[in-house]
N, C-alpha and C positions, 0 to 999 in steps of 0.2 A: 269780183267775178271776172270783171274786165281786164283784168291783172293777169288773167291764167290762159294758159294755153289752151284752144281749143280741144287736143287729145285730152290733157286732164279734165275737163269737163267735163267730156262722154266717157271715159274709162270706167269701166265697170269692176269691183273689186273682184275678186277670186273663187271661186266657188257659186258663180252665179245662176240660178236656177231662173226656166219660167216661172212668171205670175198663174198660179192654179187656180184665181179669182178671173181670168181675163174672159171677157164675154163670149161666148159660141156664136159664131155665125149668124144663127138665126135668130138667135137672142138681139143682135148687134141689129139685124134688117129689121128688125120689129121695133125697136127700140126699149124694148125689157132690157130693165135693169136689176141685177143680181146683188142684194144687199151685202153688204160686206162686213162679215163679222169683228164684233168689238173683239181685240186684242185682252188677254186678261192681266190683273196687275202683275207685275214681275217684280212683289217686295219679299213673299217669300222664298226660302230654297225650298223645301220642302212642301209641296200642293196635292190636293186630292186630284186624280185622274179621271175621277167618274162628276166631276165637276161639270156643269152644264155651258159649252161653249159656244161663240159665235150667236149671239143675242139679237137678233133682227132689230135695229134702229127704226122709229117710227119718221112719220116726214119732216120732224122739228129737227132732225138729228141725236134724238136722244135716246135712251135706251125708254122700252117700251112701260120696261118695269121701272118704278121712281127710284130714285137713288135718294139718301140722305144728304149726298155730297154732289147734288147737280153740278158743281162748278169745277168739279175735279180736272187737272190738266188731261192733256192728251197723253195715253201709254206710251212707251218706248216703242219705234219700231221693230221687227224682228230683222235679227241676222239672216241676209241673202242665202248665207251655208254655216259651215260649222266654224262653231267663235271657241277661240280657247278663254276667253273673260268671260261670258256669259255663264253665272253661275247654276244653272241648271242643264248648261249644256256636259255632254257624256265626254268634251274634249278638256273639260278643265281638269288640273292638275290638282285636284282635292286636298291631296294631303298638304300643300301651299299653305292653304286657307287656313287663317286664324284669328278671326273675328269674323263675325256675321251680323251686321246688322238688321233694319229691316229695309231701308233701299238703299245697302250700301255694303262691302265689306272689306277685309284687310286681307292680304295674302302675301307672304314671302316672296320677294323677286326673284325669280329663277335666274341664274347666276348673278348675283347681288353684290352691288362694290362693298358691303360688309354682309355679316351676319344677319347684322338686325336691319336690315334695305329692305323697306315695304310700300308696297303699293295702296292706294286707297282706288279701287274697281265697284262701280254701279251695279248691281246683280243685275237691272236689265240692261238691254241693249242700246249703249248709247253711243257716240262717236267722241264726244269732244264736252269740257265744261260749260261752254257755249250753248246744247241741245238739250242742259237740263234739266228737269222740273225744278219746281219751286221747293218743296219737300227735299228732294235728293240733294238738292245744294243745300239745305240745312243740315243733314247728315252729314257730305260731304264737311263741310265746318266745321261740326263738330267731333268728326274723327280729327281733324288737323290741330285744334285746340288739345285734344285729350293726348295727340303725339306730343306734343310740344311739350307739353306738362311732363309727357314719358322720359321722353329723352333727357329734359333738363335735370330728373331728377337721376339721373343716370353719367352726369357730367356731358353733357351733348347738345348743340343746338342740331335743327334739322333744317333742310333747304327742298322744296318742294319744284317739282317739274313737271312742265306735260307738253308731250311737240305731238300736236295733230297734224302730224304729217305720215302718208304710208302707213295708216293704223287705220282698223275698224271698230274698237273698243278703249273709250276711255280709260289712260293706266296714269292715272298719279302719283309720281312718283315720291318717296319719301326716303332722303339719304341722312342720316344724320351722323353729324362731325362733333367730334371731340374740340369741346371749349376751347382746351391745350395746343391745338392744332392752327389756329387763327381765328379772326376775327370776323364781324358780319363783314366790315368792311373788306378785308381783305376779299370773302368768298365774291362779294360784288364785282370788286376790279377784276378778278380773277373772272369772270363772265365777260364784262367791258372789255380786257383786253384781247381774250382770243376771239369775242367775237369780232373787233376790229381787225383781228390778224386774218381772220378767213373772211373778210369786204360783207359783216353781217351786222344788219342794223338792229341795232340791241337798244332800245328807248326805255326808260323810266317813264313809268307811270302812275298818278296818285292814289297812295299807299289803300284809302280805304273804296278806290276804284271796283268797279263790276269788269271783266275780260267780255262780258255779255255787251257793254258799251261800248267794246273798240271793237271786236271780231263778230261776224253774221253768222249765222251756222251754216256750216259748208268750207268756210275758210279756212286753211292753211295755216297753222302759228306754231308759233314756239313763245311758252313764256316760264319765268322761275319765281319765285315766292321767297323770301328770304323769311330768318324768324321774328324779324321786326316789322313784318306785314310789308314790305317794300317788293314791288314787284318790277323784272323788267320783261319787254316783251317784241316778240320779231313775228311783222306779218311774212312769210313765206310766199315769196311770189315765183321762186323755180324748184331749185335744188336746194337740198337744206343735208347738212351732213347727220345721218341717226343717231351717230353716239354723242354730238357734239355737248350734250348736259352731264353726261357719264364723264367723257373727256375733260370736261374746266374742272371738276368733281374729286378725278382722279391724278389730278395735274400735280405737279409736284408742291404747288402755292397752297394746294387745301389738303390733301389725304394722302400723296405721296405715292401714291400706286398708280402709275400710267400705264400698267401692265395689265390693269384690269380695268380699262375702259369699253371694250367689248366686251358683253355677257356670253357673248358665246366660246371667249377664254375663261371664262370662269365658273363654268358647270360642275355640280359633284353629287354623287351618288345619289339616289333616292332614299336609300338611310342615314344619309348626312343630312337630307332635308329635310325627310322625317324627325330629325332629331333635334334641328333648326328651329321646327317649327315648334315641338313640343318645349322647349327653353323660352323663346316669345312667348306661348300662350301663358306660360306659368308668369312669366315675370310682367305679364300687360295685365294679369288679372285683376291687380288693386286697381287701374285706372280703368277699366272695360263699364262704361257707361250703358250699353245692354243689358248687365245688371239687373240694372233699375228698374229697367219698363215691366 
């Protein structure tokens, strides 16, 4: 945070609204506190709107009703406004959703680099991998392993990257690269070379390290994970090219589709998106671990 501009620290996201639970003047003067409602678990896409919400907490900070899991991690914060990626949000383009787990879901990328370019997204509102609770991290890892197996069966290796900068909901990009196109070392070299050309300090971090050990919640960063488990990390201090990850993978050295580096230039009709989603669901079904639950 010391390295961030003051303007960036106090910058509010778009569509921010006033806190509806702010104390009234009378209550503030008397010192009376309004108990904060507890957020409902964001672990299911379909849920019962008749369930009681906003249960009061006791003075110990726990629910007055006993819970079989008293040490559950804190629930994800709610978005300040409309979110395109919270699964329960009306803004989500649900025809792109191809698989739903307990804590995460898969969706085709809009304007993807390829027809099978997908996103791993948390169902609840988390801004980055660093902020994920333990059970969400576990399912993210499960999706990573499953997608690697899936793409390997189709003669491809997958590259993952996250850009926690000018984004409000975690989007873990998963891009398959044909094994015949290049090696993992070629992909690694392409990221390092283009980073140097743009004066981006892209550092290699230990294979089994956790991003949470390197970046603090709220810190801006970019990281890429190769199919070998190798990770490259950049701590964003000022400006960062929003399409950097796509530009590298779209370059001649990797996928050789430089005209597709910007997702806005790759959009197709809703009918074609629906067709691609149906095809991915069918192909992915033999690998779908959610069917075992």
